[in-house]
C-alpha positions, -999 to +999 in steps of 0.1 A: -897+118-584-861+127-573-853+162-564-829+180-587-806+193-559-797+178-525-807+197-494-779+216-478-781+227-442-778+264-434-752+281-411-774+277-381-776+239-383-766+222-350-732+203-351-731+174-328-698+159-315-687+127-331-688+095-308-653+085-297-660+050-285-644+053-251-614+034-237-630+000-233-617-032-251-645-033-277-638+002-290-600-004-291-606-037-311-629-018-336-602+009-339-575-016-344-594-033-372-583-067-363-546-059-360-528-073-329-499-054-312-466-073-306-462-081-269-432-096-251-445-129-238-434-136-201-418-169-192-446-179-170-480-167-183-502-157-153-538-169-160-565-145-150-581-155-117-617-151-110-630-132-081-635-164-059-600-176-067-585-143-058-603-143-025-591-179-018-555-170-027-556-140-003-570-162+024-542-188+019-515-161+021-530-147+052-531-181+068-495-188+059-483-156+075-503-163+106-489-198+109-453-185+104-458-160+133-473-187+155-445-211+147-419-185+156-436-178+189-438-216+197-402-223+188-387-194+209-382-207+244-394-242+236-375-275+238-362-273+203-355-236+201-332-213+220-343-200+255-362-168+255-335-142+262-349-113+283-326-084+291-335-062+321-327-025+315-332-002+345-341+033+333-339+052+365-313+053+394-341+043+418-354+014+397-343-018+415-337-047+392-330-072+420-366-069+433-378-078+397-355-107+395-366-121+429-403-119+418-396-136+385-377-164+403-408-171+426-428-189+399-445-221+409-434-254+394-403-237+379-366-246+381-343-216+386-306-220+376-283-193+388-250-190+369-220-177+388-200-147+374-228-136+350-238-103+366-269-116+383-283-135+354-304-167+358-323-192+338-360-201+344-373-235+333-411-242+334-417-278+323-455-274+329-457-245+304-429-260+281-411-227+282-376-217+293-363-182+298-329-166+304-328-134+322-298-111+320-294-077+338-277-049+319-255-029+343-268+006+349-246+031+332-226+006+311-236+018+276-216-008+257-232-037+278-267-024+271-262-020+234-244-054+231-272-072+249-299-055+229-282-068+197-290-104+207-320-101+230-354-115+221-371-091+245-361-060+265-377-055+299-375-018+309-377-012+347-393+022+353-396+043+384-433+046+396-430+084+400-408+097+373-405+068+348-369+075+337-342+101+344-317+118+320-295+087+318-324+066+310-335+090+282-300+088+268-301+050+269-334+049+252-322+072+224-293+049+218-315+018+217-341+033+194-314+044+170-297+009+170-330-010+166-354-021+193-365-057+197-397-067+214-401-049+247-422-047+279-425-020+306-425-030+342-431-007+372-421-023+405-428-006+438-454+022+444-472+002+471-463+027+498-486+053+482-523+056+491-546+041+466-559+074+453-524+088+447-513+055+432-539+059+405-529+095+398-492+085+396-501+057+372-520+081+350-491+106+351-466+078+342-488+065+313-489+101+299-451+105+303-444+073+283-468+080+256-442+099+235-416+071+235-440+041+236-474+051+221-490+016+223-472+002+252-489-013+283-475-008+318-471-039+340-471-034+378-447-058+393-453-063+431-469-098+434-462-133+420-494-131+400-483-099+383-450-115+375-469-145+359-489-121+337-457-103+326-440-137+317-472-146+297-470-113+278-433-118+270-440-153+257-470-145+235-461-110+221-451-107+185-413-106+179-398-076+163-370-084+138-337-067+134-324-072+099-287-072+106-290-100+131-316-121+114-293-128+084-263-138+106-258-165+132-252-151+167-250-162+203-246-149+238-220-167+257-235-189+285-201-203+295-165-197+284-131-213+290-096-200+278-069-225+269-035-207+265-015-213+234+018-231+232+038-200+222+023-175+245-001-173+275-016-141+263-031-157+231-050-190+230-082-208+221-114-195+236-142-222+241-175-203+240-207-222+248-242-208+240-273-212+220-273-206+182-297-179+171-306-162+139-292-185+112-272-218+108-237-215+120-209-227+097-176-236+112-156-224+081-170-188+084-154-161+106-169-149+138-168-114+152-165-110+190-182-076+196-157-051+208-126-074+202-123-082+165-127-110+139-114-146+145-114-181+129-130-212+144-113-246+145-142-268+156-178-269+170-188-292+197-222-303+210-222-305+248-253-315+267-280-288+270-276-272+306-311-257+303-330-287+291-368-289+300-364-326+307-331-330+326-317-364+333-325-376+368-295-388+388-301-418+411-303-411+448-313-375+441-349-364+446-366-331+444-378-318+478-401-292+464-416-279+431-391-251+428-354-256+432-323-234+426-293-250+410-259-234+407-239-239+375-201-237+375-184-210+355-180-233+325-213-250+329-203-284+314-177-297+338-198-326+350-205-338+314-173-334+296-173-371+286-206-365+267-193-337+244-196-346+207-176-330+180-201-316+154-177-304+127-141-293+122-129-265+100-117-274+065-085-253+056-096-254+020-130-239+027-122-217+056-125-180+052-093-160+054-086-133+080-070-110+054-085-076+056-063-056+034-047-059+000-008-058+002+000-035-027+030-042-049+049-008-054+062-021-088+029-032-101+020-013-133+055+001-136+063+003-173+095+024-173+131+014-170+160+038-165+178+047-197+216+048-201+216+086-197+197+084-165+220+057-151+251+079-161+235+109-143+229+089-112+265+076-112+278+112-117+257+125-088+272+097-066+307+107-076+300+144-068+289+135-033+320+114-025+348+128-002+383+116+005+389+102+039+420+085+054+412+049+063+434+019+074+445-007+048+421-033+039+390-012+046+360-018+023+337+009+010+309-001+033+333+001+063+347+035+052+312+049+050+309+044+088+342+061+097+335+095+113+356+125+102+372+148+128+349+177+121+319+154+126+334+142+159+337+179+170+302+186+162+290+155+180+311+165+210+295+199+209+261+183+209+270+159+237+282+189+257+250+207+251+231+176+263+253+174+294+246+212+301+209+205+298+213+176+322+232+198+347+205+225+345+179+199+351+198+187+382+202+222+395+165+228+390+156+196+409+179+206+438+163+241+439+128+226+438+137+202+466+152+230+487+120+251+481+100+221+491+119+216+524+117+253+532+080+253+524+075+223+546+093+240+575+073+271+568+041+251+568+050+236+602+055+271+617+022+282+601+005+253+616+018+263+650+009+300+646-024+298+627-059+284+638-082+262+618-113+277+604-141+264+580-144+281+547-176+281+526-173+263+492-197+287+474-171+301+452-149+275+434-127+297+412-101+271+406-126+246+393-142+273+373-109+284+357-101+248+346-128+248+320-119+282+305-096+267+279-122+242+268-148+270+266-125+291+244-119+262+220-156+256+219-163+293+212-138+292+183-156+262+169-189+279+171-174+309+153-161+287+125-194+269+121-213+302+120-188+317+094-192+285+073-231+289+073-229+326+064-201+324+038-200+287+027-167+275+013-153+311+010-116+316+017-092+345+016-066+345-011-032+344+005-009+373-002+024+356+007+019+326-016+007+329-053-028+316-057-017+294-086+006+276-062-017+275-032-047+262-053-027+241-078-046+209-070-080+225-077-098+229-110-127+248-124-159+232-136-184+245-161-212+229-141-209+210-109-239+188-118-231+179-154-194+182-159-176+148-160-152+136-133-134+103-137-138+083-105-105+064-111-084+096-115-055+104-090-065+078-064-045+078-032-022+050-020-048+038+005-071+028-024-045+000-032-052-016+002-090-018+000-114-042-017-140-032-043-169-051-057-176-052-094-214-051-085-221-047-048-258-048-050-257-080-071-233-097-046-256-087-017-287-101-034-270-134-042-258-138-006-292-130+009-308-154-016-285-182-003-295-174+032-332-175+024-328-209+007-309-222+038-281-236+017-254-234+044-246-264+065-237-263+102-252-259+137-289-252+134-308-226+153-315-237+189-286-260+194-264-256+224-229-256+210-193-249+220-172-229+196-134-232+196-122-197+185-086-195+176-059-169+185-080-149+209-063-126+234-067-133+271-083-099+276-115-113+261-118-139+289-109-113+315-138-090+304-162-120+305-151-128+341-157-092+351-194-098+342-195-081+307-215-098+280-196-119+254-215-116+221-204-135+189-217-128+153-209-149+123-196-129+093-210-132+058-184-137+030-161-106+025-173-089+057-138-089+072-123-070+042-117-033+042-134-008+019-150+026+018-183+027+037-209+055+033-234+061+061-265+083+058-269+101+092-289+129+107-279+150+137-294+139+170-314+167+186-299+162+221-265+174+209-258+208+193-220+212+197-202+218+164-185+187+149-159+193+122-151+169+094-120+146+101-126+147+139-122+113+155-157+098+162-169+064+175-190+044+152-215+016+162-224+000+129-246-031+132-226-055+153-192-036+150-179-006+168-147+013+158-130+047+157-124+067+126-121+103+113-148+107+086-157+130+058-191+147+056-208+152+022-242+162+009-268+134+001-278+139-035-287+118-065-259+133-087-226+116-094-206+143-075-213+153-039-200+185-022-180+183+010-194+197+041-170+211+067-194+206+097-221+182+106-253+201+099-282+203+123-310+206+097-300+182+069-291+145+064-255+140+054-234+111+042-204+101+064-175+084+045-148+063+062-125+034+057-140+004+075-147-033+072-174-043+046-209-047+061-239-056+040-268-033+045-293-029+062-275-019+093-280+009+118-252+033+127-247+054+158-220+081+160-205+091+193-180+117+203-158+111+233-156+139+259-124+148+277-137+131+308-143+098+290-181+100+284-195+092+250-221+117+236-245+106+209-242+131+181-259+114+150-278+083+140-287+067+107-281+036+086-255+022+062-260+036+027-236+018+005-200+003+001-187+024-028-151+036-032-161+053-064-184+078-046-169+112-056-166+138-027-157+172-040-143+200-019-152+235-031-133+267-025-148+301-033-125+330-040-143+364-038-137+398-053-152+432-052-164+452-082-142+483-083-156+501-115-189+491-131-198+496-167-227+483-188-216+447-189-180+449-178-165+456-145-131+460-130-127+435-100-101+437-073-091+417-041-096+383-057-060+381-068-028+401-060-005+396-090-009+395-127+002+359-132-026+346-110-052+364-131-038+349-163-037+314-147-074+314-136-086+332-168-104+301-182-125+297-151-161+310-152-172+337-127-205+341-109-220+367-085-241+364-055-269+381-074-269+356-101-247+371-129-223+350-149-192+361-167-155+355-174-121+372-171-111+393-201-077+406-192-056+416-162-051+453-154-018+464-140+004+442-117-016+441-085-043+417-094-070+440-108-088+424-138-114+434-163-144+410-164-173+407-188-208+396-174-242+388-189-257+419-174-248+450-154-235+444-118-249+461-087-224+480-065-232+457-036-227+425-055-197+401-049-178+383-077-171+347-069-148+320-086-154+283-077-126+258-075-130+221-070-108+192-057-117+156-049-110+145-013-106+112+002-110+100+038-079+093+059-069+059+070-077+063+107-096+031+114-091+017+149-111-013+161-103-005+198-129+016+215-123+026+251-150+018+276-172+048+283-176+065+316-213+064+330-231+091+311-242+123+329-260+152+313-235+181+307-250+211+325-228+240+335-245+250+368-224+276+386-228+278+424-247+309+436-229+330+461-247+333+493-251+369+506-259+376+543-282+406+549-272+428+579 
């Protein structure tokens, strides 16, 4: 029997949650009801790998990476690869590099070849170990030599003092090397044998603790015996190589020998024949080469002379080895004995060779669309007639000749000028005679004084003359500190001039509703210098395409490890003179477009060792990748917006973008900024990297005009001291106002004729508030690029230590 009515639950019935099915595939398929979503099918469909296959794939990738590292270690210093280039860098004035070199030369069954004129460098050949090294010593105190050798070195060997490790100059050298990019390195500690064994262990522990900050995982190698030098060589040969991106994508070499052939037109310019081992990438004869510190040049041909550091040298008849180790001296050129065996590898093709053009030659009439009308031509003719004057001339004189005839009045004025010049000359002669007479009289007086006076020693405790010489520099530095402090306290604020109307003084500035969102055309009102530079349609795409070609090894030329001779054209003789003086000669091949000028942006951060104020547009020295040059940069904030505010000083607490005109360089590349002191030293002030090559990056200079609320009402106020005449108030009326306490407003109307104005705000002002008006203008760097950088004086820490006056007690 069926019940007449269905049972209904009461209000206290338990209500359970409905089951949602979760997020797994079965539930989603049930919810979809058989419908399939539309998916974009990839070109290559990746099949799902099982767990065993994934593990096998990871094992294969790990094995490939391991084999690549081992192959790199085996090729470096082997018969087919370039010699292992080791640069010795002494970090202390007491660290002796020659003792280290003597120990390294004392290897058994090794051939040592010493090259003349190469600053104590030598090559070490070990046929038994199938290894060859080339050791070069960086001169202590020569900053450019250390940085240039570190650009191409496979390993750096730091020579430490057993007691102190490194001094202030060594700390400065390490800061520069770390900022540029440090290759593989090792730490050697020669000496310390004169200490007792107990103190020797304590000194070693103290030194290990001192180097822990700079080199956290480094191992110290004592270097006092031949066995210890063998351990050091084994470590250098087997350690993992650290890569520097800017050199791995470019062919480079360190000159082993060089020869200068003067040109036919002049002896100051000629062909430089540079011999060395190719490193990095394949060297193409049609590309340009950059000689570090000297500029960009073209190559005419590449030769393949015999390898002077071969592990299996040819034995000459009648010549026998007397012992296992022998020392051979090379000539300066290194290939004089084998000139008949030189083979020409390739010659430059004029159709494929890169051009040395670095700037665009602008046409002043390009884009000109106006032609003078008849009225303008008549006005120009009338102005010429008005400026004409009647002069008596001989018969047959043309208009051009008549223009050069001088009138009597002009002759008189010229005579007066000449007389004035003669009077100046007479005065100068009289002054010289007076000075000479004074000099003679003073000499006579000195003779009498020498006869009358006695000699006595004077203590040099007080050097007032030397102290006063630095007073002018101190005053300038104090003024800079004041300006930097004022810019921090009142950023971008300027005083409105009273002698010039503000609408004239700030006529190039404009107001913006919002600095972040208001539009600004990057092609608007460009300077003339922008017609001289090159710009990429898509810089990142060009960079990716070039790097892809390098990875695929599509270029043809001299392979890595070959010993070649490059014929570099139109090189000044000063390059050869610097090489003869013992300075390193380093060459880098340029990628396409890297000789052309553009606008480079560097992201830098202030170095903690330097705190002196650095203004924008001051001349600085740049070390960018393999280049160095001088320029006066702009500083701007590093933001993700399309407009970037100009900074007047290099900040201590923030990363800034430095903008200059410079040759194009494809990132990544490190950058070091130096400032030259009055005595010739270079101080490291900032380090960073290359950000972009972008002329369209907008740098905006902001000016802030300030005023004081004179009378305050509910939402209006009378403001004074921002402007000083009525016309300026009307001119800047459309620009929005703001206050330091966050109020916003606008100018309603001027009051009177002395610059007072009625302003309306979104709230009531405080009496201590300040009314501000922001004005903006786009700024561009100045064309101050100079590839010549003077050689720095050996660096010494700037410490103003005044001599203490000695006082004798009675």
